[in-house]
PDB file of N, CA, C and O in Angstrom:
ATOM      1  N   UNK A   1     -17.608  11.001  -3.342  1.00  0.00           N
ATOM      2  CA  UNK A   1     -18.814   9.489  -3.674  1.00  0.00           C
ATOM      3  C   UNK A   1     -17.818   9.015  -4.842  1.00  0.00           C
ATOM      4  O   UNK A   1     -17.117   9.787  -5.496  1.00  0.00           O
ATOM      5  N   UNK A   2     -17.872   7.495  -5.014  1.00  0.00           N
ATOM      6  CA  UNK A   2     -16.995   7.041  -6.168  1.00  0.00           C
ATOM      7  C   UNK A   2     -18.222   7.571  -7.034  1.00  0.00           C
ATOM      8  O   UNK A   2     -19.116   8.410  -6.923  1.00  0.00           O
ATOM      9  N   UNK A   3     -17.506   6.036  -8.533  1.00  0.00           N
ATOM     10  CA  UNK A   3     -17.943   5.621  -9.461  1.00  0.00           C
ATOM     11  C   UNK A   3     -18.923   4.530  -9.513  1.00  0.00           C
ATOM     12  O   UNK A   3     -18.732   3.424  -9.007  1.00  0.00           O
ATOM     13  N   UNK A   4     -20.361   5.015 -10.371  1.00  0.00           N
ATOM     14  CA  UNK A   4     -21.450   3.969  -9.862  1.00  0.00           C
ATOM     15  C   UNK A   4     -22.139   3.602 -11.695  1.00  0.00           C
ATOM     16  O   UNK A   4     -21.754   4.150 -12.728  1.00  0.00           O
ATOM     17  N   UNK A   5     -22.837   2.905 -11.605  1.00  0.00           N
ATOM     18  CA  UNK A   5     -23.329   1.785 -12.726  1.00  0.00           C
ATOM     19  C   UNK A   5     -24.630   1.120 -11.966  1.00  0.00           C
ATOM     20  O   UNK A   5     -24.683   0.410 -10.962  1.00  0.00           O
ATOM     21  N   UNK A   6     -25.773   1.684 -12.933  1.00  0.00           N
ATOM     22  CA  UNK A   6     -27.205   0.665 -12.199  1.00  0.00           C
ATOM     23  C   UNK A   6     -26.450  -0.375 -12.031  1.00  0.00           C
ATOM     24  O   UNK A   6     -25.694  -0.947 -12.817  1.00  0.00           O
ATOM     25  N   UNK A   7     -26.761  -0.612 -10.739  1.00  0.00           N
ATOM     26  CA  UNK A   7     -26.258  -1.961  -9.796  1.00  0.00           C
ATOM     27  C   UNK A   7     -24.823  -2.205  -9.628  1.00  0.00           C
ATOM     28  O   UNK A   7     -24.245  -3.228  -9.258  1.00  0.00           O
ATOM     29  N   UNK A   8     -24.405  -1.164  -9.942  1.00  0.00           N
ATOM     30  CA  UNK A   8     -22.766  -1.784  -9.589  1.00  0.00           C
ATOM     31  C   UNK A   8     -22.075  -0.465  -8.581  1.00  0.00           C
ATOM     32  O   UNK A   8     -22.507   0.679  -8.726  1.00  0.00           O
ATOM     33  N   UNK A   9     -21.097  -0.741  -7.684  1.00  0.00           N
ATOM     34  CA  UNK A   9     -19.995   0.106  -7.694  1.00  0.00           C
ATOM     35  C   UNK A   9     -18.988  -0.232  -8.145  1.00  0.00           C
ATOM     36  O   UNK A   9     -18.740  -1.416  -8.367  1.00  0.00           O
ATOM     37  N   UNK A  10     -18.096   0.827  -8.406  1.00  0.00           N
ATOM     38  CA  UNK A  10     -16.568   0.354  -9.031  1.00  0.00           C
ATOM     39  C   UNK A  10     -15.460   0.738  -8.043  1.00  0.00           C
ATOM     40  O   UNK A  10     -15.113   1.896  -7.812  1.00  0.00           O
ATOM     41  N   UNK A  11     -15.061  -0.118  -7.613  1.00  0.00           N
ATOM     42  CA  UNK A  11     -13.740   0.392  -6.117  1.00  0.00           C
ATOM     43  C   UNK A  11     -12.521   0.204  -7.216  1.00  0.00           C
ATOM     44  O   UNK A  11     -12.419  -0.637  -8.109  1.00  0.00           O
ATOM     45  N   UNK A  12     -11.708   1.183  -6.874  1.00  0.00           N
ATOM     46  CA  UNK A  12     -10.440   1.360  -7.343  1.00  0.00           C
ATOM     47  C   UNK A  12      -9.443   0.491  -6.754  1.00  0.00           C
ATOM     48  O   UNK A  12      -9.319   0.374  -5.535  1.00  0.00           O
ATOM     49  N   UNK A  13      -8.562  -0.263  -7.804  1.00  0.00           N
ATOM     50  CA  UNK A  13      -7.703  -1.474  -7.326  1.00  0.00           C
ATOM     51  C   UNK A  13      -6.342  -0.903  -8.282  1.00  0.00           C
ATOM     52  O   UNK A  13      -6.410  -0.806  -9.507  1.00  0.00           O
ATOM     53  N   UNK A  14      -4.980  -0.515  -7.391  1.00  0.00           N
ATOM     54  CA  UNK A  14      -3.977  -0.200  -7.455  1.00  0.00           C
ATOM     55  C   UNK A  14      -3.182  -1.516  -7.985  1.00  0.00           C
ATOM     56  O   UNK A  14      -2.581  -2.299  -7.250  1.00  0.00           O
ATOM     57  N   UNK A  15      -3.330  -1.647  -9.895  1.00  0.00           N
ATOM     58  CA  UNK A  15      -2.552  -3.169  -9.870  1.00  0.00           C
ATOM     59  C   UNK A  15      -1.054  -2.615 -10.137  1.00  0.00           C
ATOM     60  O   UNK A  15      -0.961  -1.493 -10.635  1.00  0.00           O
ATOM     61  N   UNK A  16       0.084  -3.316  -9.844  1.00  0.00           N
ATOM     62  CA  UNK A  16       1.392  -3.007  -9.995  1.00  0.00           C
ATOM     63  C   UNK A  16       1.766  -4.742  -9.866  1.00  0.00           C
ATOM     64  O   UNK A  16       1.342  -5.782  -9.363  1.00  0.00           O
ATOM     65  N   UNK A  17       2.963  -4.153 -10.783  1.00  0.00           N
ATOM     66  CA  UNK A  17       4.125  -5.289 -10.985  1.00  0.00           C
ATOM     67  C   UNK A  17       5.123  -5.440 -10.233  1.00  0.00           C
ATOM     68  O   UNK A  17       5.801  -4.419 -10.122  1.00  0.00           O
ATOM     69  N   UNK A  18       5.568  -6.550  -9.528  1.00  0.00           N
ATOM     70  CA  UNK A  18       6.664  -6.768  -8.603  1.00  0.00           C
ATOM     71  C   UNK A  18       7.159  -7.785  -8.950  1.00  0.00           C
ATOM     72  O   UNK A  18       6.490  -8.818  -8.927  1.00  0.00           O
ATOM     73  N   UNK A  19       8.733  -7.782  -9.452  1.00  0.00           N
ATOM     74  CA  UNK A  19       9.590  -9.088  -9.237  1.00  0.00           C
ATOM     75  C   UNK A  19       8.688  -9.861 -10.327  1.00  0.00           C
ATOM     76  O   UNK A  19       8.611 -11.063 -10.074  1.00  0.00           O
ATOM     77  N   UNK A  20       7.864  -9.382 -11.686  1.00  0.00           N
ATOM     78  CA  UNK A  20       7.033 -10.280 -12.342  1.00  0.00           C
ATOM     79  C   UNK A  20       5.970 -10.689 -11.800  1.00  0.00           C
ATOM     80  O   UNK A  20       5.132 -11.358 -12.404  1.00  0.00           O
ATOM     81  N   UNK A  21       5.890 -10.395 -10.791  1.00  0.00           N
ATOM     82  CA  UNK A  21       3.997 -10.653 -10.555  1.00  0.00           C
ATOM     83  C   UNK A  21       3.377  -9.517 -10.082  1.00  0.00           C
ATOM     84  O   UNK A  21       3.816  -8.520  -9.507  1.00  0.00           O
ATOM     85  N   UNK A  22       1.951  -9.951 -10.533  1.00  0.00           N
ATOM     86  CA  UNK A  22       1.275  -8.728 -10.706  1.00  0.00           C
ATOM     87  C   UNK A  22      -0.061  -8.603  -9.369  1.00  0.00           C
ATOM     88  O   UNK A  22      -0.958  -9.401  -9.098  1.00  0.00           O
ATOM     89  N   UNK A  23       0.143  -7.824  -9.006  1.00  0.00           N
ATOM     90  CA  UNK A  23      -0.462  -7.501  -7.619  1.00  0.00           C
ATOM     91  C   UNK A  23      -1.413  -6.477  -7.822  1.00  0.00           C
ATOM     92  O   UNK A  23      -1.257  -5.371  -8.339  1.00  0.00           O
ATOM     93  N   UNK A  24      -2.670  -7.132  -7.222  1.00  0.00           N
ATOM     94  CA  UNK A  24      -3.921  -5.722  -7.627  1.00  0.00           C
ATOM     95  C   UNK A  24      -4.378  -5.762  -5.744  1.00  0.00           C
ATOM     96  O   UNK A  24      -4.784  -6.675  -5.025  1.00  0.00           O
ATOM     97  N   UNK A  25      -4.073  -4.335  -5.488  1.00  0.00           N
ATOM     98  CA  UNK A  25      -4.835  -4.029  -4.144  1.00  0.00           C
ATOM     99  C   UNK A  25      -6.393  -3.133  -4.168  1.00  0.00           C
ATOM    100  O   UNK A  25      -6.340  -1.957  -4.530  1.00  0.00           O
ATOM    101  N   UNK A  26      -7.617  -3.673  -3.812  1.00  0.00           N
ATOM    102  CA  UNK A  26      -8.412  -2.304  -3.845  1.00  0.00           C
ATOM    103  C   UNK A  26      -8.175  -1.827  -2.224  1.00  0.00           C
ATOM    104  O   UNK A  26      -7.992  -2.307  -1.105  1.00  0.00           O
ATOM    105  N   UNK A  27      -8.382   0.127  -3.284  1.00  0.00           N
ATOM    106  CA  UNK A  27      -8.004   0.712  -2.178  1.00  0.00           C
ATOM    107  C   UNK A  27      -8.481   1.393  -0.924  1.00  0.00           C
ATOM    108  O   UNK A  27      -7.962   2.150  -0.102  1.00  0.00           O
ATOM    109  N   UNK A  28      -9.853   0.752  -1.113  1.00  0.00           N
ATOM    110  CA  UNK A  28     -10.819   0.992   0.029  1.00  0.00           C
ATOM    111  C   UNK A  28     -11.195   0.250   1.308  1.00  0.00           C
ATOM    112  O   UNK A  28     -11.890   0.625   2.253  1.00  0.00           O
ATOM    113  N   UNK A  29     -10.199  -1.546   0.975  1.00  0.00           N
ATOM    114  CA  UNK A  29     -10.548  -2.262   1.476  1.00  0.00           C
ATOM    115  C   UNK A  29      -9.323  -3.031   2.195  1.00  0.00           C
ATOM    116  O   UNK A  29      -8.704  -3.867   1.537  1.00  0.00           O
ATOM    117  N   UNK A  30      -8.990  -2.784   3.430  1.00  0.00           N
ATOM    118  CA  UNK A  30      -7.831  -3.010   3.063  1.00  0.00           C
ATOM    119  C   UNK A  30      -7.471  -4.569   3.526  1.00  0.00           C
ATOM    120  O   UNK A  30      -7.981  -4.942   4.582  1.00  0.00           O
ATOM    121  N   UNK A  31      -6.640  -5.480   2.815  1.00  0.00           N
ATOM    122  CA  UNK A  31      -6.201  -6.900   2.998  1.00  0.00           C
ATOM    123  C   UNK A  31      -7.154  -7.413   1.796  1.00  0.00           C
ATOM    124  O   UNK A  31      -7.518  -8.589   1.832  1.00  0.00           O
ATOM    125  N   UNK A  32      -7.619  -6.493   0.621  1.00  0.00           N
ATOM    126  CA  UNK A  32      -8.492  -7.429  -0.251  1.00  0.00           C
ATOM    127  C   UNK A  32      -8.119  -7.300  -1.253  1.00  0.00           C
ATOM    128  O   UNK A  32      -8.726  -6.670  -2.119  1.00  0.00           O
ATOM    129  N   UNK A  33      -7.010  -7.864  -1.414  1.00  0.00           N
ATOM    130  CA  UNK A  33      -5.993  -8.180  -2.672  1.00  0.00           C
ATOM    131  C   UNK A  33      -5.617  -9.437  -3.159  1.00  0.00           C
ATOM    132  O   UNK A  33      -5.794 -10.399  -2.411  1.00  0.00           O
ATOM    133  N   UNK A  34      -4.940  -9.686  -4.706  1.00  0.00           N
ATOM    134  CA  UNK A  34      -4.811 -10.980  -5.743  1.00  0.00           C
ATOM    135  C   UNK A  34      -3.805 -10.330  -6.078  1.00  0.00           C
ATOM    136  O   UNK A  34      -3.431  -9.173  -5.887  1.00  0.00           O
ATOM    137  N   UNK A  35      -3.272 -11.493  -6.777  1.00  0.00           N
ATOM    138  CA  UNK A  35      -2.177 -11.858  -7.427  1.00  0.00           C
ATOM    139  C   UNK A  35      -2.457 -12.503  -8.860  1.00  0.00           C
ATOM    140  O   UNK A  35      -3.498 -13.106  -9.122  1.00  0.00           O
ATOM    141  N   UNK A  36      -1.390 -12.302  -9.771  1.00  0.00           N
ATOM    142  CA  UNK A  36      -1.440 -13.038 -10.775  1.00  0.00           C
ATOM    143  C   UNK A  36      -0.301 -12.830 -11.963  1.00  0.00           C
ATOM    144  O   UNK A  36       0.457 -11.875 -12.134  1.00  0.00           O
ATOM    145  N   UNK A  37      -0.429 -13.916 -12.637  1.00  0.00           N
ATOM    146  CA  UNK A  37       0.980 -13.799 -13.823  1.00  0.00           C
ATOM    147  C   UNK A  37       0.927 -12.411 -14.477  1.00  0.00           C
ATOM    148  O   UNK A  37       1.941 -11.749 -14.699  1.00  0.00           O
ATOM    149  N   UNK A  38      -0.086 -12.089 -14.716  1.00  0.00           N
ATOM    150  CA  UNK A  38      -0.747 -11.140 -15.591  1.00  0.00           C
ATOM    151  C   UNK A  38      -0.924  -9.821 -14.882  1.00  0.00           C
ATOM    152  O   UNK A  38      -0.943  -9.710 -13.656  1.00  0.00           O
ATOM    153  N   UNK A  39      -1.054  -8.807 -15.762  1.00  0.00           N
ATOM    154  CA  UNK A  39      -2.103  -7.724 -15.000  1.00  0.00           C
ATOM    155  C   UNK A  39      -3.659  -8.047 -15.257  1.00  0.00           C
ATOM    156  O   UNK A  39      -4.436  -7.727 -14.357  1.00  0.00           O
ATOM    157  N   UNK A  40      -4.101  -8.572 -16.256  1.00  0.00           N
ATOM    158  CA  UNK A  40      -5.286  -9.103 -16.413  1.00  0.00           C
ATOM    159  C   UNK A  40      -5.481 -10.193 -15.764  1.00  0.00           C
ATOM    160  O   UNK A  40      -6.692 -10.349 -15.606  1.00  0.00           O
ATOM    161  N   UNK A  41      -4.943 -10.934 -15.360  1.00  0.00           N
ATOM    162  CA  UNK A  41      -5.348 -12.097 -14.379  1.00  0.00           C
ATOM    163  C   UNK A  41      -5.428 -11.280 -12.766  1.00  0.00           C
ATOM    164  O   UNK A  41      -6.226 -11.829 -12.006  1.00  0.00           O
ATOM    165  N   UNK A  42      -4.765 -10.167 -12.239  1.00  0.00           N
ATOM    166  CA  UNK A  42      -4.562 -10.002 -11.258  1.00  0.00           C
ATOM    167  C   UNK A  42      -5.946  -9.175 -10.693  1.00  0.00           C
ATOM    168  O   UNK A  42      -6.412  -9.210  -9.554  1.00  0.00           O
ATOM    169  N   UNK A  43      -6.436  -8.428 -11.866  1.00  0.00           N
ATOM    170  CA  UNK A  43      -7.572  -7.791 -12.053  1.00  0.00           C
ATOM    171  C   UNK A  43      -8.850  -8.875 -11.895  1.00  0.00           C
ATOM    172  O   UNK A  43      -9.874  -8.672 -11.243  1.00  0.00           O
ATOM    173  N   UNK A  44      -8.557  -9.937 -12.575  1.00  0.00           N
ATOM    174  CA  UNK A  44     -10.125 -10.804 -12.455  1.00  0.00           C
ATOM    175  C   UNK A  44      -9.977 -11.117 -11.072  1.00  0.00           C
ATOM    176  O   UNK A  44     -10.939 -10.932 -10.327  1.00  0.00           O
ATOM    177  N   UNK A  45      -8.870 -11.580 -10.614  1.00  0.00           N
ATOM    178  CA  UNK A  45      -8.966 -12.146  -9.074  1.00  0.00           C
ATOM    179  C   UNK A  45      -9.019 -11.478  -7.659  1.00  0.00           C
ATOM    180  O   UNK A  45      -9.291 -12.038  -6.597  1.00  0.00           O
ATOM    181  N   UNK A  46      -8.662  -9.994  -7.892  1.00  0.00           N
ATOM    182  CA  UNK A  46      -8.949  -9.055  -6.983  1.00  0.00           C
ATOM    183  C   UNK A  46     -10.857  -9.059  -7.152  1.00  0.00           C
ATOM    184  O   UNK A  46     -11.674  -8.698  -6.304  1.00  0.00           O
ATOM    185  N   UNK A  47     -11.047  -9.461  -8.188  1.00  0.00           N
ATOM    186  CA  UNK A  47     -13.052  -8.913  -8.590  1.00  0.00           C
ATOM    187  C   UNK A  47     -13.726  -9.923  -7.818  1.00  0.00           C
ATOM    188  O   UNK A  47     -14.784  -9.944  -7.189  1.00  0.00           O
ATOM    189  N   UNK A  48     -12.465 -11.065  -8.132  1.00  0.00           N
ATOM    190  CA  UNK A  48     -13.513 -12.383  -7.056  1.00  0.00           C
ATOM    191  C   UNK A  48     -13.194 -12.076  -5.468  1.00  0.00           C
ATOM    192  O   UNK A  48     -14.072 -12.276  -4.629  1.00  0.00           O
ATOM    193  N   UNK A  49     -11.801 -11.544  -5.075  1.00  0.00           N
ATOM    194  CA  UNK A  49     -11.815 -11.444  -3.660  1.00  0.00           C
ATOM    195  C   UNK A  49     -13.125  -9.813  -3.349  1.00  0.00           C
ATOM    196  O   UNK A  49     -13.539  -9.437  -2.253  1.00  0.00           O
ATOM    197  N   UNK A  50     -13.306  -9.476  -4.110  1.00  0.00           N
ATOM    198  CA  UNK A  50     -13.970  -8.074  -3.548  1.00  0.00           C
ATOM    199  C   UNK A  50     -14.845  -8.569  -3.789  1.00  0.00           C
ATOM    200  O   UNK A  50     -15.569  -7.613  -3.511  1.00  0.00           O
ATOM    201  N   UNK A  51     -15.870  -9.685  -4.258  1.00  0.00           N
ATOM    202  CA  UNK A  51     -16.966 -10.033  -4.132  1.00  0.00           C
ATOM    203  C   UNK A  51     -17.186 -11.264  -3.009  1.00  0.00           C
ATOM    204  O   UNK A  51     -18.382 -11.458  -2.789  1.00  0.00           O
ATOM    205  N   UNK A  52     -16.416 -12.000  -2.372  1.00  0.00           N
ATOM    206  CA  UNK A  52     -15.786 -13.018  -1.760  1.00  0.00           C
ATOM    207  C   UNK A  52     -16.341 -11.557  -0.471  1.00  0.00           C
ATOM    208  O   UNK A  52     -17.255 -11.719   0.337  1.00  0.00           O
ATOM    209  N   UNK A  53     -15.555 -10.305  -0.595  1.00  0.00           N
ATOM    210  CA  UNK A  53     -15.347  -9.619   0.699  1.00  0.00           C
ATOM    211  C   UNK A  53     -17.524  -9.241   0.724  1.00  0.00           C
ATOM    212  O   UNK A  53     -18.409  -9.457   1.553  1.00  0.00           O
ATOM    213  N   UNK A  54     -17.501  -8.874  -0.101  1.00  0.00           N
ATOM    214  CA  UNK A  54     -19.063  -8.445  -0.555  1.00  0.00           C
ATOM    215  C   UNK A  54     -19.885  -9.418   0.383  1.00  0.00           C
ATOM    216  O   UNK A  54     -20.319  -8.917   1.420  1.00  0.00           O
ATOM    217  N   UNK A  55     -20.208 -11.057   0.081  1.00  0.00           N
ATOM    218  CA  UNK A  55     -20.770 -11.919   0.596  1.00  0.00           C
ATOM    219  C   UNK A  55     -20.207 -11.574   2.076  1.00  0.00           C
ATOM    220  O   UNK A  55     -21.096 -10.901   2.598  1.00  0.00           O
ATOM    221  N   UNK A  56     -19.256 -11.711   2.887  1.00  0.00           N
ATOM    222  CA  UNK A  56     -18.917 -12.009   4.146  1.00  0.00           C
ATOM    223  C   UNK A  56     -19.434 -10.620   5.075  1.00  0.00           C
ATOM    224  O   UNK A  56     -19.502 -10.634   6.304  1.00  0.00           O
ATOM    225  N   UNK A  57     -19.751  -9.522   4.275  1.00  0.00           N
ATOM    226  CA  UNK A  57     -20.426  -8.536   4.570  1.00  0.00           C
ATOM    227  C   UNK A  57     -21.723  -8.386   5.034  1.00  0.00           C
ATOM    228  O   UNK A  57     -22.191  -7.897   6.062  1.00  0.00           O
ATOM    229  N   UNK A  58     -22.212  -8.924   4.036  1.00  0.00           N
ATOM    230  CA  UNK A  58     -23.455  -9.316   3.911  1.00  0.00           C
ATOM    231  C   UNK A  58     -24.405  -9.917   5.052  1.00  0.00           C
ATOM    232  O   UNK A  58     -25.467  -9.552   5.557  1.00  0.00           O
ATOM    233  N   UNK A  59     -23.198 -11.434   5.300  1.00  0.00           N
ATOM    234  CA  UNK A  59     -23.738 -12.577   6.429  1.00  0.00           C
ATOM    235  C   UNK A  59     -23.504 -11.638   7.776  1.00  0.00           C
ATOM    236  O   UNK A  59     -24.152 -11.853   8.801  1.00  0.00           O
ATOM    237  N   UNK A  60     -22.566 -10.628   7.688  1.00  0.00           N
ATOM    238  CA  UNK A  60     -22.404 -10.023   8.768  1.00  0.00           C
ATOM    239  C   UNK A  60     -23.062  -9.153   8.964  1.00  0.00           C
ATOM    240  O   UNK A  60     -22.819  -8.547  10.007  1.00  0.00           O
ATOM    241  N   UNK A  61     -24.206  -8.642   8.099  1.00  0.00           N
ATOM    242  CA  UNK A  61     -25.154  -7.312   8.124  1.00  0.00           C
ATOM    243  C   UNK A  61     -24.309  -5.805   8.563  1.00  0.00           C
ATOM    244  O   UNK A  61     -24.392  -5.086   9.558  1.00  0.00           O
ATOM    245  N   UNK A  62     -23.559  -5.738   7.430  1.00  0.00           N
ATOM    246  CA  UNK A  62     -22.560  -4.875   7.122  1.00  0.00           C
ATOM    247  C   UNK A  62     -22.328  -4.402   5.807  1.00  0.00           C
ATOM    248  O   UNK A  62     -22.161  -5.077   4.791  1.00  0.00           O
ATOM    249  N   UNK A  63     -22.335  -3.016   5.946  1.00  0.00           N
ATOM    250  CA  UNK A  63     -21.729  -2.474   4.200  1.00  0.00           C
ATOM    251  C   UNK A  63     -21.002  -1.484   4.231  1.00  0.00           C
ATOM    252  O   UNK A  63     -20.831  -0.460   4.893  1.00  0.00           O
ATOM    253  N   UNK A  64     -20.440  -2.230   3.007  1.00  0.00           N
ATOM    254  CA  UNK A  64     -19.429  -1.421   1.854  1.00  0.00           C
ATOM    255  C   UNK A  64     -19.115  -0.422   2.454  1.00  0.00           C
ATOM    256  O   UNK A  64     -19.932   0.058   3.239  1.00  0.00           O
ATOM    257  N   UNK A  65     -17.652   0.283   2.241  1.00  0.00           N
ATOM    258  CA  UNK A  65     -17.343   1.523   2.385  1.00  0.00           C
ATOM    259  C   UNK A  65     -17.960   2.334   1.343  1.00  0.00           C
ATOM    260  O   UNK A  65     -18.549   1.598   0.551  1.00  0.00           O
ATOM    261  N   UNK A  66     -18.018   3.110   1.152  1.00  0.00           N
ATOM    262  CA  UNK A  66     -18.304   4.235  -0.144  1.00  0.00           C
ATOM    263  C   UNK A  66     -16.749   3.533  -0.765  1.00  0.00           C
ATOM    264  O   UNK A  66     -15.773   2.972  -0.267  1.00  0.00           O
ATOM    265  N   UNK A  67     -17.141   3.894  -1.959  1.00  0.00           N
ATOM    266  CA  UNK A  67     -16.071   3.754  -3.011  1.00  0.00           C
ATOM    267  C   UNK A  67     -15.050   5.376  -3.103  1.00  0.00           C
ATOM    268  O   UNK A  67     -15.569   6.434  -2.745  1.00  0.00           O
ATOM    269  N   UNK A  68     -13.496   5.317  -3.659  1.00  0.00           N
ATOM    270  CA  UNK A  68     -13.328   6.343  -3.430  1.00  0.00           C
ATOM    271  C   UNK A  68     -12.732   6.563  -4.882  1.00  0.00           C
ATOM    272  O   UNK A  68     -12.203   5.630  -5.486  1.00  0.00           O
ATOM    273  N   UNK A  69     -12.855   7.987  -5.478  1.00  0.00           N
ATOM    274  CA  UNK A  69     -12.451   8.240  -6.872  1.00  0.00           C
ATOM    275  C   UNK A  69     -10.740   8.537  -6.675  1.00  0.00           C
ATOM    276  O   UNK A  69     -10.287   9.177  -5.726  1.00  0.00           O
ATOM    277  N   UNK A  70     -10.166   8.121  -7.432  1.00  0.00           N
ATOM    278  CA  UNK A  70      -8.565   8.392  -7.379  1.00  0.00           C
ATOM    279  C   UNK A  70      -8.195   8.351  -8.426  1.00  0.00           C
ATOM    280  O   UNK A  70      -8.373   7.465  -9.261  1.00  0.00           O
ATOM    281  N   UNK A  71      -7.428   9.659  -8.540  1.00  0.00           N
ATOM    282  CA  UNK A  71      -6.839  10.639  -9.704  1.00  0.00           C
ATOM    283  C   UNK A  71      -5.471   9.830 -10.610  1.00  0.00           C
ATOM    284  O   UNK A  71      -4.320   9.601 -10.240  1.00  0.00           O
ATOM    285  N   UNK A  72      -5.877   9.658 -11.372  1.00  0.00           N
ATOM    286  CA  UNK A  72      -4.746   8.489 -12.669  1.00  0.00           C
ATOM    287  C   UNK A  72      -3.392   9.039 -12.093  1.00  0.00           C
ATOM    288  O   UNK A  72      -2.496   8.198 -12.154  1.00  0.00           O
ATOM    289  N   UNK A  73      -3.015  10.265 -11.537  1.00  0.00           N
ATOM    290  CA  UNK A  73      -1.787  10.698 -11.575  1.00  0.00           C
ATOM    291  C   UNK A  73      -0.759  10.408 -11.179  1.00  0.00           C
ATOM    292  O   UNK A  73       0.220  11.107 -11.439  1.00  0.00           O
ATOM    293  N   UNK A  74      -0.639   8.886 -10.162  1.00  0.00           N
ATOM    294  CA  UNK A  74       0.451   8.290  -9.638  1.00  0.00           C
ATOM    295  C   UNK A  74       0.770   6.863 -10.908  1.00  0.00           C
ATOM    296  O   UNK A  74       1.600   5.956 -10.865  1.00  0.00           O
ATOM    297  N   UNK A  75      -0.194   7.166 -11.854  1.00  0.00           N
ATOM    298  CA  UNK A  75      -0.021   5.897 -12.885  1.00  0.00           C
ATOM    299  C   UNK A  75       1.337   5.715 -13.452  1.00  0.00           C
ATOM    300  O   UNK A  75       2.094   6.686 -13.438  1.00  0.00           O
ATOM    301  N   UNK A  76       1.807   4.389 -14.039  1.00  0.00           N
ATOM    302  CA  UNK A  76       3.040   4.392 -14.670  1.00  0.00           C
ATOM    303  C   UNK A  76       3.275   3.319 -15.390  1.00  0.00           C
ATOM    304  O   UNK A  76       2.243   2.656 -15.496  1.00  0.00           O
ATOM    305  N   UNK A  77       3.876   3.006 -15.752  1.00  0.00           N
ATOM    306  CA  UNK A  77       4.412   2.115 -16.586  1.00  0.00           C
ATOM    307  C   UNK A  77       4.242   0.495 -16.266  1.00  0.00           C
ATOM    308  O   UNK A  77       3.902  -0.408 -17.031  1.00  0.00           O
ATOM    309  N   UNK A  78       4.693   0.438 -14.501  1.00  0.00           N
ATOM    310  CA  UNK A  78       4.705  -0.535 -14.091  1.00  0.00           C
ATOM    311  C   UNK A  78       3.432  -0.261 -13.069  1.00  0.00           C
ATOM    312  O   UNK A  78       3.550  -1.067 -12.146  1.00  0.00           O
ATOM    313  N   UNK A  79       2.285   0.548 -12.881  1.00  0.00           N
ATOM    314  CA  UNK A  79       1.333   0.326 -11.835  1.00  0.00           C
ATOM    315  C   UNK A  79      -0.035   1.466 -12.644  1.00  0.00           C
ATOM    316  O   UNK A  79       0.352   2.201 -13.553  1.00  0.00           O
ATOM    317  N   UNK A  80      -1.082   1.501 -12.361  1.00  0.00           N
ATOM    318  CA  UNK A  80      -1.960   1.915 -12.541  1.00  0.00           C
ATOM    319  C   UNK A  80      -3.188   1.700 -11.810  1.00  0.00           C
ATOM    320  O   UNK A  80      -3.139   0.910 -10.868  1.00  0.00           O
ATOM    321  N   UNK A  81      -4.119   2.186 -12.046  1.00  0.00           N
ATOM    322  CA  UNK A  81      -5.625   1.779 -10.767  1.00  0.00           C
ATOM    323  C   UNK A  81      -6.987   1.557 -12.181  1.00  0.00           C
ATOM    324  O   UNK A  81      -7.479   2.240 -13.080  1.00  0.00           O
ATOM    325  N   UNK A  82      -7.112   0.206 -11.635  1.00  0.00           N
ATOM    326  CA  UNK A  82      -8.704  -0.308 -12.415  1.00  0.00           C
ATOM    327  C   UNK A  82      -9.871  -0.025 -11.634  1.00  0.00           C
ATOM    328  O   UNK A  82      -9.859   0.209 -10.425  1.00  0.00           O
ATOM    329  N   UNK A  83     -11.035  -0.060 -12.489  1.00  0.00           N
ATOM    330  CA  UNK A  83     -12.054   0.189 -11.100  1.00  0.00           C
ATOM    331  C   UNK A  83     -12.771  -1.362 -11.096  1.00  0.00           C
ATOM    332  O   UNK A  83     -13.302  -1.649 -12.169  1.00  0.00           O
ATOM    333  N   UNK A  84     -12.838  -2.220 -10.207  1.00  0.00           N
ATOM    334  CA  UNK A  84     -13.439  -3.238  -9.961  1.00  0.00           C
ATOM    335  C   UNK A  84     -14.889  -3.197  -9.888  1.00  0.00           C
ATOM    336  O   UNK A  84     -15.364  -2.346  -9.136  1.00  0.00           O
ATOM    337  N   UNK A  85     -15.683  -3.957 -10.529  1.00  0.00           N
ATOM    338  CA  UNK A  85     -17.325  -3.846 -10.016  1.00  0.00           C
ATOM    339  C   UNK A  85     -17.755  -4.847  -8.666  1.00  0.00           C
ATOM    340  O   UNK A  85     -17.563  -6.061  -8.736  1.00  0.00           O
ATOM    341  N   UNK A  86     -18.319  -4.250  -7.507  1.00  0.00           N
ATOM    342  CA  UNK A  86     -18.803  -5.265  -6.910  1.00  0.00           C
ATOM    343  C   UNK A  86     -20.511  -4.595  -6.770  1.00  0.00           C
ATOM    344  O   UNK A  86     -21.013  -3.471  -6.790  1.00  0.00           O
ATOM    345  N   UNK A  87     -21.062  -6.190  -6.606  1.00  0.00           N
ATOM    346  CA  UNK A  87     -22.091  -6.032  -6.809  1.00  0.00           C
ATOM    347  C   UNK A  87     -22.843  -5.365  -5.678  1.00  0.00           C
ATOM    348  O   UNK A  87     -22.342  -5.456  -4.558  1.00  0.00           O
ATOM    349  N   UNK A  88     -24.096  -4.639  -5.838  1.00  0.00           N
ATOM    350  CA  UNK A  88     -24.301  -3.913  -4.433  1.00  0.00           C
ATOM    351  C   UNK A  88     -25.366  -4.856  -3.720  1.00  0.00           C
ATOM    352  O   UNK A  88     -26.175  -5.487  -4.400  1.00  0.00           O
ATOM    353  N   UNK A  89     -25.347  -4.930  -2.401  1.00  0.00           N
ATOM    354  CA  UNK A  89     -25.854  -6.238  -1.418  1.00  0.00           C
ATOM    355  C   UNK A  89     -27.581  -5.663  -1.844  1.00  0.00           C
ATOM    356  O   UNK A  89     -28.559  -6.259  -1.393  1.00  0.00           O
TER     357      UNK A  89
END
């Protein structure tokens, strides 16, 4: 079971720096990713990508997968996990 706040599901995204560019990947949704010049920009853009994914699934009558809970053990100076809010369908 994932993390839940009233009206929101929170999806883990791995944010990492590769060659000076930040990349954020939503763990539970393959291909849902974004890039940015900073970690904050990558997080904001992956939130937009997740919202677009929610809208596409809604049009297709499908639901998002249940969000995972990720242990922070794999975090480091160049990578960390952020939880990205997705509106409930």
